LOLOMI-436463 format. One record per residue (C-alpha): residue in one letter; x, y, z. Coordinates in steps of 0.001 Angstrom, whole numbers, plus 500000, padded with zeros to 6 digits. Layout:
# LOLOMI-436463
@residu=A; xx=X; yy=Y; zz=Z
...
# end
This chain:
# LOLOMI-436463
@residu=X; xx=500050; yy=499963; zz=499963
@residu=X; xx=501224; yy=503370; zz=499083
@residu=X; xx=500370; yy=506642; zz=500725
@residu=X; xx=501176; yy=510105; zz=500521
@residu=X; xx=500339; yy=513001; zz=502899
@residu=X; xx=499897; yy=516688; zz=502479
@residu=X; xx=498795; yy=519664; zz=504688
@residu=X; xx=495462; yy=521159; zz=503413
@residu=X; xx=494627; yy=523626; zz=506237
@residu=X; xx=495558; yy=524331; zz=509853
@residu=X; xx=495788; yy=520906; zz=511668
@residu=X; xx=494172; yy=518977; zz=508433
@residu=X; xx=495913; yy=516707; zz=506314
@residu=X; xx=494962; yy=514844; zz=503115
@residu=X; xx=496080; yy=511161; zz=502865
@residu=X; xx=496178; yy=509749; zz=499167
@residu=X; xx=496062; yy=506001; zz=499427
@residu=X; xx=496813; yy=503501; zz=496811
@residu=X; xx=496122; yy=499891; zz=497465
@residu=X; xx=497709; yy=497198; zz=494856
@residu=X; xx=494991; yy=494553; zz=493503
@residu=X; xx=497098; yy=491679; zz=494905
@residu=X; xx=496760; yy=493359; zz=498425
@residu=X; xx=493059; yy=493915; zz=498608
@residu=X; xx=492089; yy=490806; zz=496528
@residu=X; xx=491486; yy=488689; zz=499766
@residu=X; xx=489059; yy=491478; zz=501193
@residu=X; xx=487183; yy=491204; zz=497883
@residu=X; xx=486764; yy=487597; zz=498441
@residu=X; xx=485419; yy=488229; zz=501793
@residu=X; xx=482933; yy=490689; zz=500353
@residu=X; xx=481837; yy=487967; zz=497770
@residu=X; xx=481394; yy=485383; zz=500607
@residu=X; xx=479431; yy=487834; zz=502852
@residu=X; xx=476970; yy=488606; zz=499979
@residu=X; xx=476652; yy=484883; zz=499167
@residu=X; xx=475736; yy=483971; zz=502759
@residu=X; xx=473150; yy=486695; zz=502832
@residu=X; xx=471100; yy=485761; zz=499975
@residu=X; xx=469543; yy=482803; zz=498329
@residu=X; xx=470170; yy=482179; zz=494608
@residu=X; xx=467990; yy=479345; zz=493070
@residu=X; xx=470281; yy=476387; zz=491933
@residu=X; xx=473051; yy=477025; zz=494621
@residu=X; xx=473376; yy=476295; zz=498329
@residu=X; xx=473636; yy=479289; zz=500452
@residu=X; xx=477149; yy=480727; zz=500509
@residu=X; xx=478126; yy=478563; zz=497517
@residu=X; xx=477191; yy=480799; zz=494502
@residu=X; xx=480393; yy=481741; zz=492261
@residu=X; xx=481245; yy=485312; zz=491663
@residu=X; xx=479819; yy=485283; zz=488137
@residu=X; xx=476568; yy=484319; zz=489401
@residu=X; xx=476502; yy=487153; zz=492166
@residu=X; xx=477677; yy=489628; zz=489785
@residu=X; xx=474631; yy=488595; zz=487376
@residu=X; xx=472170; yy=488025; zz=489911
@residu=X; xx=472858; yy=490551; zz=492559
@residu=X; xx=475116; yy=493096; zz=490769
@residu=X; xx=478709; yy=493961; zz=491104
@residu=X; xx=477872; yy=497229; zz=492738
@residu=X; xx=476489; yy=495428; zz=495841
@residu=X; xx=479614; yy=493716; zz=496104
@residu=X; xx=481586; yy=496796; zz=495800
@residu=X; xx=479463; yy=498581; zz=498532
@residu=X; xx=480176; yy=495571; zz=500736
@residu=X; xx=483914; yy=495544; zz=500129
@residu=X; xx=483949; yy=499548; zz=500768
@residu=X; xx=481905; yy=499087; zz=503946
@residu=X; xx=484136; yy=496228; zz=505269
@residu=X; xx=487559; yy=497241; zz=504258
@residu=X; xx=488154; yy=500965; zz=503346
@residu=X; xx=488430; yy=502223; zz=506916
@residu=X; xx=490946; yy=499554; zz=507581
@residu=X; xx=493267; yy=500818; zz=504824
@residu=X; xx=492798; yy=504219; zz=506109
@residu=X; xx=493736; yy=503304; zz=509645
@residu=X; xx=496862; yy=501637; zz=508254
@residu=X; xx=497764; yy=504888; zz=506666
@residu=X; xx=497247; yy=506729; zz=509925
@residu=X; xx=499639; yy=504341; zz=511711
@residu=X; xx=502010; yy=504492; zz=508977
@residu=X; xx=502335; yy=508219; zz=509333
@residu=X; xx=501719; yy=508139; zz=513118
@residu=X; xx=498875; yy=510618; zz=513119
@residu=X; xx=496379; yy=511248; zz=515745
@residu=X; xx=492880; yy=511929; zz=514196
@residu=X; xx=490415; yy=513989; zz=516226
@residu=X; xx=487349; yy=513517; zz=514088
@residu=X; xx=486046; yy=511218; zz=511543
@residu=X; xx=487657; yy=511575; zz=508047
@residu=X; xx=486287; yy=512850; zz=504904
@residu=X; xx=486696; yy=510114; zz=502182
@residu=X; xx=486845; yy=510581; zz=498533
@residu=X; xx=486763; yy=507266; zz=496697
@residu=X; xx=487631; yy=506894; zz=492882
@residu=X; xx=485504; yy=504495; zz=490717
@residu=X; xx=486473; yy=500819; zz=492142
@residu=X; xx=487468; yy=498426; zz=489512
@residu=X; xx=488634; yy=495048; zz=491018
@residu=X; xx=491276; yy=494693; zz=488136
@residu=X; xx=493021; yy=498045; zz=489133
@residu=X; xx=494557; yy=499513; zz=492027
@residu=X; xx=492170; yy=500922; zz=494736
@residu=X; xx=492768; yy=504767; zz=494905
@residu=X; xx=490983; yy=507043; zz=497568
@residu=X; xx=491784; yy=510135; zz=499723
@residu=X; xx=491022; yy=510848; zz=503390
@residu=X; xx=491231; yy=514506; zz=504678
@residu=X; xx=491031; yy=514632; zz=508511
@residu=X; xx=491750; yy=517045; zz=511404
@residu=X; xx=494695; yy=515734; zz=513584
@residu=X; xx=496187; yy=516439; zz=516846
@residu=X; xx=499294; yy=518708; zz=516541
@residu=X; xx=502820; yy=517142; zz=516935
@residu=X; xx=505478; yy=519060; zz=518845
@residu=X; xx=509153; yy=518723; zz=518749
@residu=X; xx=510544; yy=520413; zz=521950
@residu=X; xx=514243; yy=521588; zz=521596
@residu=X; xx=514767; yy=521386; zz=525233
@residu=X; xx=513247; yy=519425; zz=528027
@residu=X; xx=516245; yy=518867; zz=530279
@residu=X; xx=517700; yy=521070; zz=532862
@residu=X; xx=514309; yy=522585; zz=533795
@residu=X; xx=514659; yy=524453; zz=537164
@residu=X; xx=512284; yy=522975; zz=539675
@residu=X; xx=511827; yy=523976; zz=543383
@residu=X; xx=511227; yy=521145; zz=545938
@residu=X; xx=509470; yy=521999; zz=549075
@residu=X; xx=511357; yy=521354; zz=552415
@residu=X; xx=510723; yy=517912; zz=554281
@residu=X; xx=512160; yy=518878; zz=557558
@residu=X; xx=509783; yy=517726; zz=560325
@residu=X; xx=508846; yy=520489; zz=562958
@residu=X; xx=507981; yy=520193; zz=566694
@residu=X; xx=504852; yy=521773; zz=565778
@residu=X; xx=503939; yy=518905; zz=563485
@residu=X; xx=504822; yy=516263; zz=565775
@residu=X; xx=502662; yy=518073; zz=568417
@residu=X; xx=499657; yy=518395; zz=566060
@residu=X; xx=499920; yy=514636; zz=565024
@residu=X; xx=499964; yy=513663; zz=568842
@residu=X; xx=496930; yy=515965; zz=569387
@residu=X; xx=494912; yy=514177; zz=566737
@residu=X; xx=496069; yy=510916; zz=568305
@residu=X; xx=494665; yy=511966; zz=571710
@residu=X; xx=491328; yy=512895; zz=569969
@residu=X; xx=491167; yy=509262; zz=568628
@residu=X; xx=491518; yy=507892; zz=572064
@residu=X; xx=489367; yy=510258; zz=573702
@residu=X; xx=486536; yy=509049; zz=576009
@residu=X; xx=483304; yy=510539; zz=576392
@residu=X; xx=481885; yy=511572; zz=579916
@residu=X; xx=478483; yy=512877; zz=580744
@residu=X; xx=478314; yy=516637; zz=581739
@residu=X; xx=475639; yy=518595; zz=583375
@residu=X; xx=476089; yy=521720; zz=581421
@residu=X; xx=474911; yy=523097; zz=577998
@residu=X; xx=476381; yy=521548; zz=574941
@residu=X; xx=479065; yy=523266; zz=572853
@residu=X; xx=480673; yy=522516; zz=569449
@residu=X; xx=482773; yy=519389; zz=569777
@residu=X; xx=480431; yy=517958; zz=572469
@residu=X; xx=478099; yy=515207; zz=571807
@residu=X; xx=474286; yy=515179; zz=572698
@residu=X; xx=472096; yy=511998; zz=573075
@residu=X; xx=468661; yy=513194; zz=571410
@residu=X; xx=465239; yy=512109; zz=570257
@residu=X; xx=464477; yy=514036; zz=567031
@residu=X; xx=461147; yy=514013; zz=565490
@residu=X; xx=460457; yy=515532; zz=561974
@residu=X; xx=456881; yy=516175; zz=560906
@residu=X; xx=454680; yy=517723; zz=558055
@residu=X; xx=451525; yy=518553; zz=559799
@residu=X; xx=450361; yy=515370; zz=561654
@residu=X; xx=452569; yy=513276; zz=559416
@residu=X; xx=455809; yy=511942; zz=560985
@residu=X; xx=458799; yy=511898; zz=558360
@residu=X; xx=460854; yy=508743; zz=558952
@residu=X; xx=463761; yy=509926; zz=557275
@residu=X; xx=464038; yy=512811; zz=559777
@residu=X; xx=463236; yy=510951; zz=562967
@residu=X; xx=465362; yy=508999; zz=565135
@residu=X; xx=465658; yy=507974; zz=568841
@residu=X; xx=468876; yy=508064; zz=570967
@residu=X; xx=470965; yy=509647; zz=568242
@residu=X; xx=474330; yy=510496; zz=569173
@residu=X; xx=475201; yy=513884; zz=567436
@residu=X; xx=478318; yy=515658; zz=567280
@residu=X; xx=477333; yy=519377; zz=568062
@residu=X; xx=478679; yy=521715; zz=565231
@residu=X; xx=479024; yy=519241; zz=562460
@residu=X; xx=475811; yy=520191; zz=560767
@residu=X; xx=475597; yy=516595; zz=559518
@residu=X; xx=471982; yy=515868; zz=560440
@residu=X; xx=470089; yy=519052; zz=559908
@residu=X; xx=472136; yy=522292; zz=559549
@residu=X; xx=469805; yy=524589; zz=561781
@residu=X; xx=470065; yy=521858; zz=564580
@residu=X; xx=473523; yy=523174; zz=565495
@residu=X; xx=472399; yy=526713; zz=566181
@residu=X; xx=469231; yy=525596; zz=568205
@residu=X; xx=471139; yy=522804; zz=570364
@residu=X; xx=474122; yy=524973; zz=571380
@residu=X; xx=473875; yy=525926; zz=575139
@residu=X; xx=471093; yy=523315; zz=575728
@residu=X; xx=471278; yy=520813; zz=578676
@residu=X; xx=469626; yy=517318; zz=579439
@residu=X; xx=465921; yy=517712; zz=579582
@residu=X; xx=465529; yy=520700; zz=577288
@residu=X; xx=463318; yy=520450; zz=574350
@residu=X; xx=463815; yy=522359; zz=571062
@residu=X; xx=461205; yy=523057; zz=568443
@residu=X; xx=461929; yy=524646; zz=565000
@residu=X; xx=460971; yy=524648; zz=561297
@residu=X; xx=463545; yy=523952; zz=558769
@residu=X; xx=463883; yy=522963; zz=554861
@residu=X; xx=465630; yy=519695; zz=554636
@residu=X; xx=468896; yy=519750; zz=552368
@residu=X; xx=470171; yy=517415; zz=549939
@residu=X; xx=470564; yy=513851; zz=550924
@residu=X; xx=467098; yy=513261; zz=552171
@residu=X; xx=465865; yy=511822; zz=548948
@residu=X; xx=462303; yy=512916; zz=547767
@residu=X; xx=462080; yy=514864; zz=551068
@residu=X; xx=464734; yy=517245; zz=550191
@residu=X; xx=463727; yy=520829; zz=549782
@residu=X; xx=460578; yy=520245; zz=552070
@residu=X; xx=459808; yy=522243; zz=555175
@residu=X; xx=459549; yy=520289; zz=558158
@residu=X; xx=458576; yy=520960; zz=561931
@residu=X; xx=461255; yy=519494; zz=564255
@residu=X; xx=461024; yy=518568; zz=567783
@residu=X; xx=464115; yy=517729; zz=569726
@residu=X; xx=464629; yy=516090; zz=573258
@residu=X; xx=468111; yy=516632; zz=574761
@residu=X; xx=468619; yy=513471; zz=576780
@residu=X; xx=472175; yy=513622; zz=577705
@residu=X; xx=475420; yy=515638; zz=576791
@residu=X; xx=478783; yy=514315; zz=576794
@residu=X; xx=482121; yy=516044; zz=576454
@residu=X; xx=485374; yy=514466; zz=575306
@residu=X; xx=487938; yy=513595; zz=577919
@residu=X; xx=491470; yy=513475; zz=576349
@residu=X; xx=493976; yy=511379; zz=577743
@residu=X; xx=497265; yy=512683; zz=579385
@residu=X; xx=500154; yy=512790; zz=577120
@residu=X; xx=502431; yy=510613; zz=579029
@residu=X; xx=504084; yy=506972; zz=578825
@residu=X; xx=500838; yy=505568; zz=579698
@residu=X; xx=499197; yy=507097; zz=576530
@residu=X; xx=502043; yy=506020; zz=574517
@residu=X; xx=501387; yy=502171; zz=575462
@residu=X; xx=497600; yy=502783; zz=574734
@residu=X; xx=498063; yy=504324; zz=571462
@residu=X; xx=501035; yy=502342; zz=570004
@residu=X; xx=503340; yy=499680; zz=570548
@residu=X; xx=505953; yy=501806; zz=572214
@residu=X; xx=506565; yy=502004; zz=575979
@residu=X; xx=507617; yy=505624; zz=576228
@residu=X; xx=506284; yy=509011; zz=574937
@residu=X; xx=509803; yy=509624; zz=573502
@residu=X; xx=509719; yy=506414; zz=571435
@residu=X; xx=506201; yy=507342; zz=570083
@residu=X; xx=507159; yy=510949; zz=569185
@residu=X; xx=510388; yy=509517; zz=567275
@residu=X; xx=508179; yy=507213; zz=565416
@residu=X; xx=505841; yy=509976; zz=564711
@residu=X; xx=508543; yy=512218; zz=563576
@residu=X; xx=509958; yy=509414; zz=561295
@residu=X; xx=506412; yy=508749; zz=559678
@residu=X; xx=505740; yy=512473; zz=559139
@residu=X; xx=509091; yy=512708; zz=557455
@residu=X; xx=508478; yy=509833; zz=555200
@residu=X; xx=504987; yy=511315; zz=554263
@residu=X; xx=506490; yy=514700; zz=553518
@residu=X; xx=509109; yy=512919; zz=551336
@residu=X; xx=506449; yy=511150; zz=549102
@residu=X; xx=504464; yy=514660; zz=548950
@residu=X; xx=507529; yy=516580; zz=547907
@residu=X; xx=508420; yy=513979; zz=545176
@residu=X; xx=504762; yy=514523; zz=543780
@residu=X; xx=505068; yy=518112; zz=543927
@residu=X; xx=508481; yy=518121; zz=542047
@residu=X; xx=506824; yy=516035; zz=539326
@residu=X; xx=503842; yy=518644; zz=539193
@residu=X; xx=506165; yy=521477; zz=539108
@residu=X; xx=508404; yy=519675; zz=536364
@residu=X; xx=505393; yy=519058; zz=534131
@residu=X; xx=504311; yy=522720; zz=534543
@residu=X; xx=507622; yy=523964; zz=533545
@residu=X; xx=507467; yy=521663; zz=530444
@residu=X; xx=504068; yy=522901; zz=529682
@residu=X; xx=505312; yy=526458; zz=529775
@residu=X; xx=507751; yy=525820; zz=526915
@residu=X; xx=504739; yy=524797; zz=524829
@residu=X; xx=503748; yy=527474; zz=522185
@residu=X; xx=500951; yy=525792; zz=519979
@residu=X; xx=497662; yy=526776; zz=518536
@residu=X; xx=495339; yy=524024; zz=519344
@residu=X; xx=492388; yy=522834; zz=517180
@residu=X; xx=489039; yy=524032; zz=518549
@residu=X; xx=487358; yy=520664; zz=518519
@residu=X; xx=490351; yy=519157; zz=520640
@residu=X; xx=489833; yy=521814; zz=523215
@residu=X; xx=485865; yy=521641; zz=523277
@residu=X; xx=486029; yy=517947; zz=523436
@residu=X; xx=488252; yy=517878; zz=526449
@residu=X; xx=486345; yy=520806; zz=528247
@residu=X; xx=482906; yy=518894; zz=527800
@residu=X; xx=484606; yy=515776; zz=529166
@residu=X; xx=485899; yy=517618; zz=532426
@residu=X; xx=482511; yy=519378; zz=532893
@residu=X; xx=480619; yy=515841; zz=532518
@residu=X; xx=483264; yy=514231; zz=534908
@residu=X; xx=482394; yy=516901; zz=537476
@residu=X; xx=478777; yy=516782; zz=536913
@residu=X; xx=479115; yy=512976; zz=537538
@residu=X; xx=480923; yy=513415; zz=540819
@residu=X; xx=478518; yy=515651; zz=542408
@residu=X; xx=475733; yy=513677; zz=541472
@residu=X; xx=477247; yy=510696; zz=543154
@residu=X; xx=477579; yy=512940; zz=546199
@residu=X; xx=473768; yy=513726; zz=545779
@residu=X; xx=474362; yy=517281; zz=544683
@residu=X; xx=473675; yy=518766; zz=541398
@residu=X; xx=476402; yy=520731; zz=539607
@residu=X; xx=474312; yy=524020; zz=539714
@residu=X; xx=473812; yy=523741; zz=543607
@residu=X; xx=477624; yy=523098; zz=544054
@residu=X; xx=478542; yy=525878; zz=541919
@residu=X; xx=476193; yy=528168; zz=543714
@residu=X; xx=477693; yy=527080; zz=547083
@residu=X; xx=481038; yy=528199; zz=545876
@residu=X; xx=479773; yy=531446; zz=544406
@residu=X; xx=480447; yy=530335; zz=540886
@residu=X; xx=478072; yy=530249; zz=537728
@residu=X; xx=478261; yy=527797; zz=534808
@residu=X; xx=480045; yy=530361; zz=532771
@residu=X; xx=483008; yy=530745; zz=535033
@residu=X; xx=483114; yy=526939; zz=535480
@residu=X; xx=483250; yy=526332; zz=531922
@residu=X; xx=485949; yy=528956; zz=531555
@residu=X; xx=487959; yy=527209; zz=534319
@residu=X; xx=487437; yy=523928; zz=532807
@residu=X; xx=488598; yy=525258; zz=529487
@residu=X; xx=491763; yy=526568; zz=530871
@residu=X; xx=492400; yy=523343; zz=532602
@residu=X; xx=491766; yy=521398; zz=529406
@residu=X; xx=494113; yy=523611; zz=527437
@residu=X; xx=497118; yy=522886; zz=530044
@residu=X; xx=496130; yy=519087; zz=530036
@residu=X; xx=496335; yy=518794; zz=526090
@residu=X; xx=499484; yy=520935; zz=525999
@residu=X; xx=500934; yy=518498; zz=528751
@residu=X; xx=500120; yy=515505; zz=526731
@residu=X; xx=501548; yy=516940; zz=523570
@residu=X; xx=504821; yy=517991; zz=525325
@residu=X; xx=505155; yy=514231; zz=527056
@residu=X; xx=504487; yy=512751; zz=523610
@residu=X; xx=507356; yy=514855; zz=522158
@residu=X; xx=509705; yy=513728; zz=524959
@residu=X; xx=508736; yy=510208; zz=524511
@residu=X; xx=509399; yy=510219; zz=520714
@residu=X; xx=512736; yy=511931; zz=521222
@residu=X; xx=513852; yy=509246; zz=523872
@residu=X; xx=512265; yy=506283; zz=521855
@residu=X; xx=510271; yy=505335; zz=524830
@residu=X; xx=508314; yy=502230; zz=524766
@residu=X; xx=506195; yy=500077; zz=526961
@residu=X; xx=507305; yy=496575; zz=527667
@residu=X; xx=504542; yy=493591; zz=528288
@residu=X; xx=505888; yy=493366; zz=531804
@residu=X; xx=505235; yy=497063; zz=532416
@residu=X; xx=501777; yy=496731; zz=530954
@residu=X; xx=501153; yy=493507; zz=532974
@residu=X; xx=502204; yy=495106; zz=536105
@residu=X; xx=499682; yy=498075; zz=535519
@residu=X; xx=496926; yy=495947; zz=534764
@residu=X; xx=497604; yy=493992; zz=537924
@residu=X; xx=497490; yy=497125; zz=539961
@residu=X; xx=494395; yy=498353; zz=538265
@residu=X; xx=492881; yy=494808; zz=538968
@residu=X; xx=493691; yy=494972; zz=542625
@residu=X; xx=492275; yy=498276; zz=543025
@residu=X; xx=488759; yy=497210; zz=541263
@residu=X; xx=488943; yy=493811; zz=543044
@residu=X; xx=489000; yy=491845; zz=539778
@residu=X; xx=490987; yy=489099; zz=538240
@residu=X; xx=493823; yy=490440; zz=536268
@residu=X; xx=492967; yy=488204; zz=533224
@residu=X; xx=489212; yy=489472; zz=533058
@residu=X; xx=490612; yy=493084; zz=533248
@residu=X; xx=493160; yy=492529; zz=530485
@residu=X; xx=490496; yy=490953; zz=528380
@residu=X; xx=487942; yy=493854; zz=528996
@residu=X; xx=490903; yy=496576; zz=528152
@residu=X; xx=491722; yy=494564; zz=525007
@residu=X; xx=488189; yy=494377; zz=523841
@residu=X; xx=487264; yy=497908; zz=524715
@residu=X; xx=490551; yy=499240; zz=522937
@residu=X; xx=491372; yy=501015; zz=526440
@residu=X; xx=494590; yy=498853; zz=526727
@residu=X; xx=496118; yy=501372; zz=524014
@residu=X; xx=495293; yy=504331; zz=526329
@residu=X; xx=496694; yy=502704; zz=529231
@residu=X; xx=499956; yy=501978; zz=527233
@residu=X; xx=500038; yy=505564; zz=526343
@residu=X; xx=499750; yy=506646; zz=530132
@residu=X; xx=502562; yy=504636; zz=530975
@residu=X; xx=504818; yy=506114; zz=528195
@residu=X; xx=503864; yy=509690; zz=529455
@residu=X; xx=504827; yy=508622; zz=532972
@residu=X; xx=508079; yy=507442; zz=531714
@residu=X; xx=508489; yy=510621; zz=529724
@residu=X; xx=507989; yy=512610; zz=532828
@residu=X; xx=510375; yy=510420; zz=534632
@residu=X; xx=513050; yy=511420; zz=532246
@residu=X; xx=512101; yy=515259; zz=532849
@residu=X; xx=512360; yy=514890; zz=536389
@residu=X; xx=515702; yy=513087; zz=536332
@residu=X; xx=517286; yy=515628; zz=534258
@residu=X; xx=515795; yy=518769; zz=536044
@residu=X; xx=517669; yy=521083; zz=538108
@residu=X; xx=515892; yy=520592; zz=541491
@residu=X; xx=516442; yy=523423; zz=544221
@residu=X; xx=515208; yy=523552; zz=547737
@residu=X; xx=512101; yy=525777; zz=547806
@residu=X; xx=509825; yy=527189; zz=550563
@residu=X; xx=506894; yy=525538; zz=552238
@residu=X; xx=504725; yy=528481; zz=551013
@residu=X; xx=505210; yy=527292; zz=547479
@residu=X; xx=504044; yy=523787; zz=548523
@residu=X; xx=500890; yy=525096; zz=549757
@residu=X; xx=500206; yy=527070; zz=546489
@residu=X; xx=500577; yy=523928; zz=544626
@residu=X; xx=498016; yy=522152; zz=546737
@residu=X; xx=495582; yy=525069; zz=546233
@residu=X; xx=496004; yy=524901; zz=542576
@residu=X; xx=495448; yy=521059; zz=542635
@residu=X; xx=492295; yy=521592; zz=544587
# end
């Protein structure tokens, strides 16, 4: 098969493809077999009619249509792979008259992803956040450990944020009790707003025996009742406060495998340090990728940006839906509107596409490939995360074509490894680490 390529417009190419008769003859045979198996011709068993009879009885045009339908796209994709193109839409194919005694000739015009060649991607300057563990961090983690081993003790005072109240709560509409908003002996942490937002402001300062009555609209998460106005009656039966353990050797024995507080704190310092090291490595990779993307100057196809933007918006909509919240309500809570959200999604889409193009450029120049062992390891990790058998996961990925995307992800990760390995990493500040975390959020 012979193929030539020419640029016809910005981001568009035209492939001129010629397939010799001896190369496509087997596909012509298959088209005849398909026609023969789909019709009944008197005097012949189904599937056994010879070519001449099919041409006479059914018509050569029917065979040509079947051949084009079954095989033309295959030749097109072979040409795409030959020139290492990445189409972003369906091709516009122009086909010459088909004569099975002559070479098959056709053209395919298609919009493609841009291809970059970065002149430099080594020696990028990247700041690494500090990983020293401070006494304050150890003290903070120790305090959280105390919270985990806190006991609840009954108090006779009014409840405050952080206290727990045992309550009977009844929600009703008129005389009808609403089961979703009614519960007896419920242990509620004051200040969390988890049950009914207005409950917190009503229950603060209340003591055992107090009865609270108020009206409120049920928030999201109450199914069909969400948005409905209910009357609430709450009996405070008991108030419990946290009793934190003393920070001493006995606490260390209770909260860990260590006998002394000093040993516990030394272990916490080590674990916090390991966590900060892992976090720093992740931040270095993010910063290296950002520095790489900053090198990219390319005019991207509108279709490519639009599709990635829509994908990100659909993904966000699905995430909020799984939390029982609509995208509109989530945006309103953040003080955003859909226009601002779409603009933000488009900005992130632009950088994501540029990052992919940059890493693809690195992978080509470094001739990065995926080994069967690397692909198997990735499929194994994916299977474990999904709780599935690796063989069934591999089969599903192959059948859906997603194994190609998985391989591409591995290649991009290896390309970023090379960028990081060759970067000039310097010690940065903790403030920069906080900024990175804010951007990721």
